[in-house]
CHARMM internal coordinates of N, CA and C (Angstrom, degrees):
IC EDIT
DIST 1 N 1 CA 1.4411
DIST 1 CA 1 C 1.5318
ANGL 1 N 1 CA 1 C 108.13
DIST 1 C 2 N 1.3148
ANGL 1 CA 1 C 2 N 116.25
DIHE 1 N 1 CA 1 C 2 N 129.81
DIST 2 N 2 CA 1.4521
ANGL 1 C 2 N 2 CA 120.70
DIHE 1 CA 1 C 2 N 2 CA -177.21
DIST 2 CA 2 C 1.5287
ANGL 2 N 2 CA 2 C 110.92
DIHE 1 C 2 N 2 CA 2 C -80.43
DIST 2 C 3 N 1.3229
ANGL 2 CA 2 C 3 N 115.04
DIHE 2 N 2 CA 2 C 3 N 164.86
DIST 3 N 3 CA 1.4618
ANGL 2 C 3 N 3 CA 119.78
DIHE 2 CA 2 C 3 N 3 CA 178.94
DIST 3 CA 3 C 1.5214
ANGL 3 N 3 CA 3 C 111.11
DIHE 2 C 3 N 3 CA 3 C -63.95
DIST 3 C 4 N 1.3233
ANGL 3 CA 3 C 4 N 116.04
DIHE 3 N 3 CA 3 C 4 N -33.35
DIST 4 N 4 CA 1.4618
ANGL 3 C 4 N 4 CA 119.45
DIHE 3 CA 3 C 4 N 4 CA 179.29
DIST 4 CA 4 C 1.5195
ANGL 4 N 4 CA 4 C 111.19
DIHE 3 C 4 N 4 CA 4 C -65.37
DIST 4 C 5 N 1.3349
ANGL 4 CA 4 C 5 N 117.60
DIHE 4 N 4 CA 4 C 5 N -38.83
DIST 5 N 5 CA 1.4615
ANGL 4 C 5 N 5 CA 120.89
DIHE 4 CA 4 C 5 N 5 CA 178.26
DIST 5 CA 5 C 1.5278
ANGL 5 N 5 CA 5 C 110.76
DIHE 4 C 5 N 5 CA 5 C -67.86
DIST 5 C 6 N 1.3169
ANGL 5 CA 5 C 6 N 116.33
DIHE 5 N 5 CA 5 C 6 N -37.88
DIST 6 N 6 CA 1.4601
ANGL 5 C 6 N 6 CA 120.23
DIHE 5 CA 5 C 6 N 6 CA 178.56
DIST 6 CA 6 C 1.5258
ANGL 6 N 6 CA 6 C 109.83
DIHE 5 C 6 N 6 CA 6 C -65.33
DIST 6 C 7 N 1.3241
ANGL 6 CA 6 C 7 N 117.53
DIHE 6 N 6 CA 6 C 7 N -43.41
DIST 7 N 7 CA 1.4591
ANGL 6 C 7 N 7 CA 120.78
DIHE 6 CA 6 C 7 N 7 CA 177.92
DIST 7 CA 7 C 1.5127
ANGL 7 N 7 CA 7 C 112.50
DIHE 6 C 7 N 7 CA 7 C -62.36
DIST 7 C 8 N 1.3219
ANGL 7 CA 7 C 8 N 116.18
DIHE 7 N 7 CA 7 C 8 N -40.60
DIST 8 N 8 CA 1.4692
ANGL 7 C 8 N 8 CA 120.10
DIHE 7 CA 7 C 8 N 8 CA 178.14
DIST 8 CA 8 C 1.5225
ANGL 8 N 8 CA 8 C 110.74
DIHE 7 C 8 N 8 CA 8 C -64.84
DIST 8 C 9 N 1.3238
ANGL 8 CA 8 C 9 N 116.91
DIHE 8 N 8 CA 8 C 9 N -41.97
DIST 9 N 9 CA 1.4714
ANGL 8 C 9 N 9 CA 120.71
DIHE 8 CA 8 C 9 N 9 CA 179.78
DIST 9 CA 9 C 1.5291
ANGL 9 N 9 CA 9 C 110.89
DIHE 8 C 9 N 9 CA 9 C -65.65
DIST 9 C 10 N 1.3274
ANGL 9 CA 9 C 10 N 116.86
DIHE 9 N 9 CA 9 C 10 N -41.25
DIST 10 N 10 CA 1.4644
ANGL 9 C 10 N 10 CA 119.60
DIHE 9 CA 9 C 10 N 10 CA 178.74
DIST 10 CA 10 C 1.5226
ANGL 10 N 10 CA 10 C 111.37
DIHE 9 C 10 N 10 CA 10 C -64.93
DIST 10 C 11 N 1.3244
ANGL 10 CA 10 C 11 N 117.03
DIHE 10 N 10 CA 10 C 11 N -43.38
DIST 11 N 11 CA 1.4644
ANGL 10 C 11 N 11 CA 120.10
DIHE 10 CA 10 C 11 N 11 CA 179.29
DIST 11 CA 11 C 1.5277
ANGL 11 N 11 CA 11 C 111.12
DIHE 10 C 11 N 11 CA 11 C -66.39
DIST 11 C 12 N 1.3261
ANGL 11 CA 11 C 12 N 116.29
DIHE 11 N 11 CA 11 C 12 N -38.99
DIST 12 N 12 CA 1.4674
ANGL 11 C 12 N 12 CA 120.07
DIHE 11 CA 11 C 12 N 12 CA -179.93
DIST 12 CA 12 C 1.5301
ANGL 12 N 12 CA 12 C 111.22
DIHE 11 C 12 N 12 CA 12 C -69.10
DIST 12 C 13 N 1.3079
ANGL 12 CA 12 C 13 N 117.98
DIHE 12 N 12 CA 12 C 13 N -31.49
DIST 13 N 13 CA 1.4681
ANGL 12 C 13 N 13 CA 120.33
DIHE 12 CA 12 C 13 N 13 CA 177.67
DIST 13 CA 13 C 1.5265
ANGL 13 N 13 CA 13 C 111.08
DIHE 12 C 13 N 13 CA 13 C -81.85
DIST 13 C 14 N 1.3169
ANGL 13 CA 13 C 14 N 117.37
DIHE 13 N 13 CA 13 C 14 N -31.97
DIST 14 N 14 CA 1.4576
ANGL 13 C 14 N 14 CA 120.69
DIHE 13 CA 13 C 14 N 14 CA -176.82
DIST 14 CA 14 C 1.5141
ANGL 14 N 14 CA 14 C 114.20
DIHE 13 C 14 N 14 CA 14 C -72.71
DIST 14 C 15 N 1.3201
ANGL 14 CA 14 C 15 N 117.76
DIHE 14 N 14 CA 14 C 15 N -32.58
DIST 15 N 15 CA 1.4652
ANGL 14 C 15 N 15 CA 120.48
DIHE 14 CA 14 C 15 N 15 CA -177.98
DIST 15 CA 15 C 1.5329
ANGL 15 N 15 CA 15 C 112.39
DIHE 14 C 15 N 15 CA 15 C -64.47
DIST 15 C 16 N 1.3357
ANGL 15 CA 15 C 16 N 119.71
DIHE 15 N 15 CA 15 C 16 N -53.03
DIST 16 N 16 CA 1.4683
ANGL 15 C 16 N 16 CA 117.58
DIHE 15 CA 15 C 16 N 16 CA 178.99
DIST 16 CA 16 C 1.5278
ANGL 16 N 16 CA 16 C 112.96
DIHE 15 C 16 N 16 CA 16 C -68.86
DIST 16 C 17 N 1.3320
ANGL 16 CA 16 C 17 N 116.25
DIHE 16 N 16 CA 16 C 17 N -29.46
DIST 17 N 17 CA 1.4577
ANGL 16 C 17 N 17 CA 119.40
DIHE 16 CA 16 C 17 N 17 CA 177.68
DIST 17 CA 17 C 1.5279
ANGL 17 N 17 CA 17 C 110.47
DIHE 16 C 17 N 17 CA 17 C -66.15
DIST 17 C 18 N 1.3204
ANGL 17 CA 17 C 18 N 116.78
DIHE 17 N 17 CA 17 C 18 N -38.78
DIST 18 N 18 CA 1.4660
ANGL 17 C 18 N 18 CA 120.80
DIHE 17 CA 17 C 18 N 18 CA 176.83
DIST 18 CA 18 C 1.5251
ANGL 18 N 18 CA 18 C 111.09
DIHE 17 C 18 N 18 CA 18 C -66.12
DIST 18 C 19 N 1.3138
ANGL 18 CA 18 C 19 N 116.41
DIHE 18 N 18 CA 18 C 19 N -42.37
DIST 19 N 19 CA 1.4683
ANGL 18 C 19 N 19 CA 119.68
DIHE 18 CA 18 C 19 N 19 CA 178.63
DIST 19 CA 19 C 1.5250
ANGL 19 N 19 CA 19 C 111.23
DIHE 18 C 19 N 19 CA 19 C -64.53
DIST 19 C 20 N 1.3193
ANGL 19 CA 19 C 20 N 116.35
DIHE 19 N 19 CA 19 C 20 N -39.98
DIST 20 N 20 CA 1.4618
ANGL 19 C 20 N 20 CA 120.56
DIHE 19 CA 19 C 20 N 20 CA 177.24
DIST 20 CA 20 C 1.5207
ANGL 20 N 20 CA 20 C 110.64
DIHE 19 C 20 N 20 CA 20 C -63.47
DIST 20 C 21 N 1.3320
ANGL 20 CA 20 C 21 N 116.43
DIHE 20 N 20 CA 20 C 21 N -42.36
DIST 21 N 21 CA 1.4553
ANGL 20 C 21 N 21 CA 119.83
DIHE 20 CA 20 C 21 N 21 CA 178.18
DIST 21 CA 21 C 1.5133
ANGL 21 N 21 CA 21 C 112.50
DIHE 20 C 21 N 21 CA 21 C -64.25
DIST 21 C 22 N 1.3494
ANGL 21 CA 21 C 22 N 116.81
DIHE 21 N 21 CA 21 C 22 N -37.40
DIST 22 N 22 CA 1.4617
ANGL 21 C 22 N 22 CA 120.07
DIHE 21 CA 21 C 22 N 22 CA 178.23
DIST 22 CA 22 C 1.5310
ANGL 22 N 22 CA 22 C 110.91
DIHE 21 C 22 N 22 CA 22 C -65.63
DIST 22 C 23 N 1.3230
ANGL 22 CA 22 C 23 N 116.71
DIHE 22 N 22 CA 22 C 23 N -40.45
DIST 23 N 23 CA 1.4676
ANGL 22 C 23 N 23 CA 120.29
DIHE 22 CA 22 C 23 N 23 CA 178.37
DIST 23 CA 23 C 1.5231
ANGL 23 N 23 CA 23 C 110.12
DIHE 22 C 23 N 23 CA 23 C -67.30
DIST 23 C 24 N 1.3319
ANGL 23 CA 23 C 24 N 117.16
DIHE 23 N 23 CA 23 C 24 N -43.46
DIST 24 N 24 CA 1.4598
ANGL 23 C 24 N 24 CA 120.01
DIHE 23 CA 23 C 24 N 24 CA -179.56
DIST 24 CA 24 C 1.5289
ANGL 24 N 24 CA 24 C 112.05
DIHE 23 C 24 N 24 CA 24 C -70.63
DIST 24 C 25 N 1.3231
ANGL 24 CA 24 C 25 N 117.59
DIHE 24 N 24 CA 24 C 25 N -21.62
DIST 25 N 25 CA 1.4578
ANGL 24 C 25 N 25 CA 120.40
DIHE 24 CA 24 C 25 N 25 CA 176.66
DIST 25 CA 25 C 1.5233
ANGL 25 N 25 CA 25 C 110.30
DIHE 24 C 25 N 25 CA 25 C -68.31
DIST 25 C 26 N 1.3350
ANGL 25 CA 25 C 26 N 116.19
DIHE 25 N 25 CA 25 C 26 N -36.57
DIST 26 N 26 CA 1.4606
ANGL 25 C 26 N 26 CA 120.80
DIHE 25 CA 25 C 26 N 26 CA 178.74
DIST 26 CA 26 C 1.5221
ANGL 26 N 26 CA 26 C 110.51
DIHE 25 C 26 N 26 CA 26 C -79.37
DIST 26 C 27 N 1.3308
ANGL 26 CA 26 C 27 N 116.47
DIHE 26 N 26 CA 26 C 27 N -43.58
DIST 27 N 27 CA 1.4614
ANGL 26 C 27 N 27 CA 121.36
DIHE 26 CA 26 C 27 N 27 CA 179.11
DIST 27 CA 27 C 1.5250
ANGL 27 N 27 CA 27 C 109.33
DIHE 26 C 27 N 27 CA 27 C -84.29
DIST 27 C 28 N 1.3244
ANGL 27 CA 27 C 28 N 117.16
DIHE 27 N 27 CA 27 C 28 N 164.85
DIST 28 N 28 CA 1.4687
ANGL 27 C 28 N 28 CA 118.26
DIHE 27 CA 27 C 28 N 28 CA 176.98
DIST 28 CA 28 C 1.5354
ANGL 28 N 28 CA 28 C 110.17
DIHE 27 C 28 N 28 CA 28 C -67.79
DIST 28 C 29 N 1.2957
ANGL 28 CA 28 C 29 N 115.38
DIHE 28 N 28 CA 28 C 29 N 126.94
DIST 29 N 29 CA 1.4567
ANGL 28 C 29 N 29 CA 120.62
DIHE 28 CA 28 C 29 N 29 CA 179.96
DIST 29 CA 29 C 1.5130
ANGL 29 N 29 CA 29 C 110.09
DIHE 28 C 29 N 29 CA 29 C 158.09
DIST 29 C 30 N 1.3221
ANGL 29 CA 29 C 30 N 116.83
DIHE 29 N 29 CA 29 C 30 N 177.42
DIST 30 N 30 CA 1.4761
ANGL 29 C 30 N 30 CA 120.60
DIHE 29 CA 29 C 30 N 30 CA -178.18
DIST 30 CA 30 C 1.5300
ANGL 30 N 30 CA 30 C 111.55
DIHE 29 C 30 N 30 CA 30 C -81.38
DIST 30 C 31 N 1.3104
ANGL 30 CA 30 C 31 N 117.43
DIHE 30 N 30 CA 30 C 31 N 68.86
DIST 31 N 31 CA 1.4558
ANGL 30 C 31 N 31 CA 121.39
DIHE 30 CA 30 C 31 N 31 CA -172.67
DIST 31 CA 31 C 1.5063
ANGL 31 N 31 CA 31 C 114.94
DIHE 30 C 31 N 31 CA 31 C -74.13
DIST 31 C 32 N 1.3241
ANGL 31 CA 31 C 32 N 117.74
DIHE 31 N 31 CA 31 C 32 N -43.09
DIST 32 N 32 CA 1.4574
ANGL 31 C 32 N 32 CA 120.01
DIHE 31 CA 31 C 32 N 32 CA -173.70
DIST 32 CA 32 C 1.5336
ANGL 32 N 32 CA 32 C 113.06
DIHE 31 C 32 N 32 CA 32 C -65.10
DIST 32 C 33 N 1.3379
ANGL 32 CA 32 C 33 N 119.84
DIHE 32 N 32 CA 32 C 33 N -45.75
DIST 33 N 33 CA 1.4763
ANGL 32 C 33 N 33 CA 117.83
DIHE 32 CA 32 C 33 N 33 CA 177.76
DIST 33 CA 33 C 1.5243
ANGL 33 N 33 CA 33 C 113.27
DIHE 32 C 33 N 33 CA 33 C -63.77
DIST 33 C 34 N 1.3215
ANGL 33 CA 33 C 34 N 117.00
DIHE 33 N 33 CA 33 C 34 N -36.79
DIST 34 N 34 CA 1.4633
ANGL 33 C 34 N 34 CA 120.61
DIHE 33 CA 33 C 34 N 34 CA 178.96
DIST 34 CA 34 C 1.5248
ANGL 34 N 34 CA 34 C 110.05
DIHE 33 C 34 N 34 CA 34 C -69.11
DIST 34 C 35 N 1.3157
ANGL 34 CA 34 C 35 N 117.05
DIHE 34 N 34 CA 34 C 35 N -39.83
DIST 35 N 35 CA 1.4648
ANGL 34 C 35 N 35 CA 121.46
DIHE 34 CA 34 C 35 N 35 CA 179.11
DIST 35 CA 35 C 1.5269
ANGL 35 N 35 CA 35 C 110.90
DIHE 34 C 35 N 35 CA 35 C -65.24
DIST 35 C 36 N 1.3151
ANGL 35 CA 35 C 36 N 117.26
DIHE 35 N 35 CA 35 C 36 N -44.87
DIST 36 N 36 CA 1.4714
ANGL 35 C 36 N 36 CA 121.03
DIHE 35 CA 35 C 36 N 36 CA 179.81
DIST 36 CA 36 C 1.5259
ANGL 36 N 36 CA 36 C 110.51
DIHE 35 C 36 N 36 CA 36 C -64.51
DIST 36 C 37 N 1.3247
ANGL 36 CA 36 C 37 N 117.11
DIHE 36 N 36 CA 36 C 37 N -42.36
DIST 37 N 37 CA 1.4690
ANGL 36 C 37 N 37 CA 120.82
DIHE 36 CA 36 C 37 N 37 CA 178.47
DIST 37 CA 37 C 1.5270
ANGL 37 N 37 CA 37 C 110.71
DIHE 36 C 37 N 37 CA 37 C -64.29
DIST 37 C 38 N 1.3179
ANGL 37 CA 37 C 38 N 117.47
DIHE 37 N 37 CA 37 C 38 N -42.17
DIST 38 N 38 CA 1.4573
ANGL 37 C 38 N 38 CA 121.38
DIHE 37 CA 37 C 38 N 38 CA 179.25
DIST 38 CA 38 C 1.5165
ANGL 38 N 38 CA 38 C 112.32
DIHE 37 C 38 N 38 CA 38 C -64.95
DIST 38 C 39 N 1.3268
ANGL 38 CA 38 C 39 N 116.83
DIHE 38 N 38 CA 38 C 39 N -43.31
DIST 39 N 39 CA 1.4611
ANGL 38 C 39 N 39 CA 119.68
DIHE 38 CA 38 C 39 N 39 CA 179.08
DIST 39 CA 39 C 1.5266
ANGL 39 N 39 CA 39 C 111.51
DIHE 38 C 39 N 39 CA 39 C -66.75
DIST 39 C 40 N 1.3188
ANGL 39 CA 39 C 40 N 117.01
DIHE 39 N 39 CA 39 C 40 N -39.03
DIST 40 N 40 CA 1.4652
ANGL 39 C 40 N 40 CA 120.14
DIHE 39 CA 39 C 40 N 40 CA 178.28
DIST 40 CA 40 C 1.5275
ANGL 40 N 40 CA 40 C 110.80
DIHE 39 C 40 N 40 CA 40 C -64.80
DIST 40 C 41 N 1.3225
ANGL 40 CA 40 C 41 N 116.81
DIHE 40 N 40 CA 40 C 41 N -40.68
DIST 41 N 41 CA 1.4586
ANGL 40 C 41 N 41 CA 120.85
DIHE 40 CA 40 C 41 N 41 CA 178.70
DIST 41 CA 41 C 1.5263
ANGL 41 N 41 CA 41 C 110.92
DIHE 40 C 41 N 41 CA 41 C -66.64
DIST 41 C 42 N 1.3134
ANGL 41 CA 41 C 42 N 116.57
DIHE 41 N 41 CA 41 C 42 N -42.83
DIST 42 N 42 CA 1.4560
ANGL 41 C 42 N 42 CA 121.24
DIHE 41 CA 41 C 42 N 42 CA 179.40
DIST 42 CA 42 C 1.5264
ANGL 42 N 42 CA 42 C 111.19
DIHE 41 C 42 N 42 CA 42 C -63.89
DIST 42 C 43 N 1.3149
ANGL 42 CA 42 C 43 N 117.69
DIHE 42 N 42 CA 42 C 43 N -45.09
DIST 43 N 43 CA 1.4685
ANGL 42 C 43 N 43 CA 121.41
DIHE 42 CA 42 C 43 N 43 CA -180.00
DIST 43 CA 43 C 1.5205
ANGL 43 N 43 CA 43 C 110.71
DIHE 42 C 43 N 43 CA 43 C -65.56
DIST 43 C 44 N 1.3285
ANGL 43 CA 43 C 44 N 117.53
DIHE 43 N 43 CA 43 C 44 N -40.46
DIST 44 N 44 CA 1.4617
ANGL 43 C 44 N 44 CA 120.19
DIHE 43 CA 43 C 44 N 44 CA 178.15
DIST 44 CA 44 C 1.5239
ANGL 44 N 44 CA 44 C 111.20
DIHE 43 C 44 N 44 CA 44 C -63.81
DIST 44 C 45 N 1.3346
ANGL 44 CA 44 C 45 N 117.32
DIHE 44 N 44 CA 44 C 45 N -40.03
DIST 45 N 45 CA 1.4568
ANGL 44 C 45 N 45 CA 120.72
DIHE 44 CA 44 C 45 N 45 CA 178.09
DIST 45 CA 45 C 1.5131
ANGL 45 N 45 CA 45 C 112.53
DIHE 44 C 45 N 45 CA 45 C -65.87
DIST 45 C 46 N 1.3270
ANGL 45 CA 45 C 46 N 117.08
DIHE 45 N 45 CA 45 C 46 N -43.65
DIST 46 N 46 CA 1.4622
ANGL 45 C 46 N 46 CA 120.10
DIHE 45 CA 45 C 46 N 46 CA 179.58
DIST 46 CA 46 C 1.5243
ANGL 46 N 46 CA 46 C 111.44
DIHE 45 C 46 N 46 CA 46 C -68.05
DIST 46 C 47 N 1.3162
ANGL 46 CA 46 C 47 N 117.17
DIHE 46 N 46 CA 46 C 47 N -36.34
DIST 47 N 47 CA 1.4582
ANGL 46 C 47 N 47 CA 121.15
DIHE 46 CA 46 C 47 N 47 CA 177.50
DIST 47 CA 47 C 1.5308
ANGL 47 N 47 CA 47 C 110.56
DIHE 46 C 47 N 47 CA 47 C -65.52
DIST 47 C 48 N 1.3275
ANGL 47 CA 47 C 48 N 116.46
DIHE 47 N 47 CA 47 C 48 N -41.65
DIST 48 N 48 CA 1.4680
ANGL 47 C 48 N 48 CA 120.65
DIHE 47 CA 47 C 48 N 48 CA 177.59
DIST 48 CA 48 C 1.5198
ANGL 48 N 48 CA 48 C 110.88
DIHE 47 C 48 N 48 CA 48 C -64.07
DIST 48 C 49 N 1.3286
ANGL 48 CA 48 C 49 N 117.42
DIHE 48 N 48 CA 48 C 49 N -41.50
DIST 49 N 49 CA 1.4638
ANGL 48 C 49 N 49 CA 120.45
DIHE 48 CA 48 C 49 N 49 CA 177.74
DIST 49 CA 49 C 1.5255
ANGL 49 N 49 CA 49 C 111.25
DIHE 48 C 49 N 49 CA 49 C -64.14
DIST 49 C 50 N 1.3178
ANGL 49 CA 49 C 50 N 116.77
DIHE 49 N 49 CA 49 C 50 N -39.20
DIST 50 N 50 CA 1.4666
ANGL 49 C 50 N 50 CA 119.67
DIHE 49 CA 49 C 50 N 50 CA 179.18
DIST 50 CA 50 C 1.5225
ANGL 50 N 50 CA 50 C 111.00
DIHE 49 C 50 N 50 CA 50 C -65.63
DIST 50 C 51 N 1.3106
ANGL 50 CA 50 C 51 N 117.15
DIHE 50 N 50 CA 50 C 51 N -39.05
DIST 51 N 51 CA 1.4660
ANGL 50 C 51 N 51 CA 119.95
DIHE 50 CA 50 C 51 N 51 CA 179.10
DIST 51 CA 51 C 1.5179
ANGL 51 N 51 CA 51 C 111.98
DIHE 50 C 51 N 51 CA 51 C -68.61
DIST 51 C 52 N 1.3231
ANGL 51 CA 51 C 52 N 117.57
DIHE 51 N 51 CA 51 C 52 N -38.62
DIST 52 N 52 CA 1.4635
ANGL 51 C 52 N 52 CA 119.18
DIHE 51 CA 51 C 52 N 52 CA 179.89
DIST 52 CA 52 C 1.5237
ANGL 52 N 52 CA 52 C 110.77
DIHE 51 C 52 N 52 CA 52 C -71.37
DIST 52 C 53 N 1.3158
ANGL 52 CA 52 C 53 N 117.60
DIHE 52 N 52 CA 52 C 53 N -31.59
DIST 53 N 53 CA 1.4661
ANGL 52 C 53 N 53 CA 119.98
DIHE 52 CA 52 C 53 N 53 CA 177.12
DIST 53 CA 53 C 1.5165
ANGL 53 N 53 CA 53 C 110.55
DIHE 52 C 53 N 53 CA 53 C -68.73
DIST 53 C 54 N 1.3094
ANGL 53 CA 53 C 54 N 116.08
DIHE 53 N 53 CA 53 C 54 N -35.85
DIST 54 N 54 CA 1.4612
ANGL 53 C 54 N 54 CA 121.04
DIHE 53 CA 53 C 54 N 54 CA -179.72
DIST 54 CA 54 C 1.5243
ANGL 54 N 54 CA 54 C 111.52
DIHE 53 C 54 N 54 CA 54 C -70.79
DIST 54 C 55 N 1.3276
ANGL 54 CA 54 C 55 N 117.77
DIHE 54 N 54 CA 54 C 55 N -30.98
DIST 55 N 55 CA 1.4616
ANGL 54 C 55 N 55 CA 121.80
DIHE 54 CA 54 C 55 N 55 CA -176.54
DIST 55 CA 55 C 1.5216
ANGL 55 N 55 CA 55 C 113.65
DIHE 54 C 55 N 55 CA 55 C -84.41
DIST 55 C 56 N 1.3468
ANGL 55 CA 55 C 56 N 117.60
DIHE 55 N 55 CA 55 C 56 N -7.04
DIST 56 N 56 CA 1.4618
ANGL 55 C 56 N 56 CA 119.43
DIHE 55 CA 55 C 56 N 56 CA -178.57
DIST 56 CA 56 C 1.5181
ANGL 56 N 56 CA 56 C 110.55
DIHE 55 C 56 N 56 CA 56 C -66.93
DIST 56 C 57 N 1.3321
ANGL 56 CA 56 C 57 N 116.55
DIHE 56 N 56 CA 56 C 57 N 142.54
DIST 57 N 57 CA 1.4706
ANGL 56 C 57 N 57 CA 117.73
DIHE 56 CA 56 C 57 N 57 CA 176.69
DIST 57 CA 57 C 1.5235
ANGL 57 N 57 CA 57 C 110.19
DIHE 56 C 57 N 57 CA 57 C -69.61
DIST 57 C 58 N 1.2999
ANGL 57 CA 57 C 58 N 115.33
DIHE 57 N 57 CA 57 C 58 N 140.96
DIST 58 N 58 CA 1.4631
ANGL 57 C 58 N 58 CA 120.54
DIHE 57 CA 57 C 58 N 58 CA -179.76
DIST 58 CA 58 C 1.5202
ANGL 58 N 58 CA 58 C 109.30
DIHE 57 C 58 N 58 CA 58 C -87.75
DIST 58 C 59 N 1.3230
ANGL 58 CA 58 C 59 N 116.60
DIHE 58 N 58 CA 58 C 59 N 142.44
DIST 59 N 59 CA 1.4672
ANGL 58 C 59 N 59 CA 118.00
DIHE 58 CA 58 C 59 N 59 CA 178.10
DIST 59 CA 59 C 1.5277
ANGL 59 N 59 CA 59 C 110.66
DIHE 58 C 59 N 59 CA 59 C -68.70
DIST 59 C 60 N 1.3033
ANGL 59 CA 59 C 60 N 114.45
DIHE 59 N 59 CA 59 C 60 N 148.15
DIST 60 N 60 CA 1.4591
ANGL 59 C 60 N 60 CA 119.47
DIHE 59 CA 59 C 60 N 60 CA 179.36
DIST 60 CA 60 C 1.5164
ANGL 60 N 60 CA 60 C 109.60
DIHE 59 C 60 N 60 CA 60 C -73.38
DIST 60 C 61 N 1.3118
ANGL 60 CA 60 C 61 N 117.28
DIHE 60 N 60 CA 60 C 61 N 140.08
DIST 61 N 61 CA 1.4760
ANGL 60 C 61 N 61 CA 118.81
DIHE 60 CA 60 C 61 N 61 CA 177.29
DIST 61 CA 61 C 1.5216
ANGL 61 N 61 CA 61 C 110.22
DIHE 60 C 61 N 61 CA 61 C -69.47
DIST 61 C 62 N 1.3129
ANGL 61 CA 61 C 62 N 114.87
DIHE 61 N 61 CA 61 C 62 N 145.86
DIST 62 N 62 CA 1.4632
ANGL 61 C 62 N 62 CA 119.07
DIHE 61 CA 61 C 62 N 62 CA 178.50
DIST 62 CA 62 C 1.5118
ANGL 62 N 62 CA 62 C 109.78
DIHE 61 C 62 N 62 CA 62 C -71.05
DIST 62 C 63 N 1.2975
ANGL 62 CA 62 C 63 N 114.87
DIHE 62 N 62 CA 62 C 63 N 141.17
DIST 63 N 63 CA 1.4558
ANGL 62 C 63 N 63 CA 119.42
DIHE 62 CA 62 C 63 N 63 CA 177.46
DIST 63 CA 63 C 1.5175
ANGL 63 N 63 CA 63 C 108.84
DIHE 62 C 63 N 63 CA 63 C -100.30
DIST 63 C 64 N 1.2926
ANGL 63 CA 63 C 64 N 114.75
DIHE 63 N 63 CA 63 C 64 N 134.87
DIST 64 N 64 CA 1.4608
ANGL 63 C 64 N 64 CA 120.29
DIHE 63 CA 63 C 64 N 64 CA 179.74
DIST 64 CA 64 C 1.5150
ANGL 64 N 64 CA 64 C 109.07
DIHE 63 C 64 N 64 CA 64 C -72.77
DIST 64 C 65 N 1.3329
ANGL 64 CA 64 C 65 N 117.04
DIHE 64 N 64 CA 64 C 65 N 142.63
DIST 65 N 65 CA 1.4650
ANGL 64 C 65 N 65 CA 119.07
DIHE 64 CA 64 C 65 N 65 CA 177.27
DIST 65 CA 65 C 1.5314
ANGL 65 N 65 CA 65 C 110.16
DIHE 64 C 65 N 65 CA 65 C -66.91
DIST 65 C 66 N 1.2976
ANGL 65 CA 65 C 66 N 114.95
DIHE 65 N 65 CA 65 C 66 N 144.49
DIST 66 N 66 CA 1.4638
ANGL 65 C 66 N 66 CA 120.21
DIHE 65 CA 65 C 66 N 66 CA -179.77
DIST 66 CA 66 C 1.5297
ANGL 66 N 66 CA 66 C 109.71
DIHE 65 C 66 N 66 CA 66 C -84.50
DIST 66 C 67 N 1.3234
ANGL 66 CA 66 C 67 N 116.52
DIHE 66 N 66 CA 66 C 67 N 125.66
DIST 67 N 67 CA 1.4631
ANGL 66 C 67 N 67 CA 121.23
DIHE 66 CA 66 C 67 N 67 CA 177.10
DIST 67 CA 67 C 1.5319
ANGL 67 N 67 CA 67 C 109.36
DIHE 66 C 67 N 67 CA 67 C -90.28
DIST 67 C 68 N 1.2957
ANGL 67 CA 67 C 68 N 115.99
DIHE 67 N 67 CA 67 C 68 N 133.21
DIST 68 N 68 CA 1.4652
ANGL 67 C 68 N 68 CA 119.82
DIHE 67 CA 67 C 68 N 68 CA 178.99
DIST 68 CA 68 C 1.4776
ANGL 68 N 68 CA 68 C 111.20
DIHE 67 C 68 N 68 CA 68 C -119.78
END
COOR INIT
IC SEED 1 N 1 CA 1 C
IC BUILD
């Protein structure tokens, strides 16, 4: 599994977990621990995605043909 897939999975799991924690924070339930865990997971996933995007090789620019 690549780092990009791990980052995507963490971000995809962190978003609903954060929303669940926000709802449980307002309603009776263990909202704060769920919210903190969800936000930490979401931030870790987005940070991993940003690092993998930065490490990708850039395509070479096209060179114009030389006219003689």
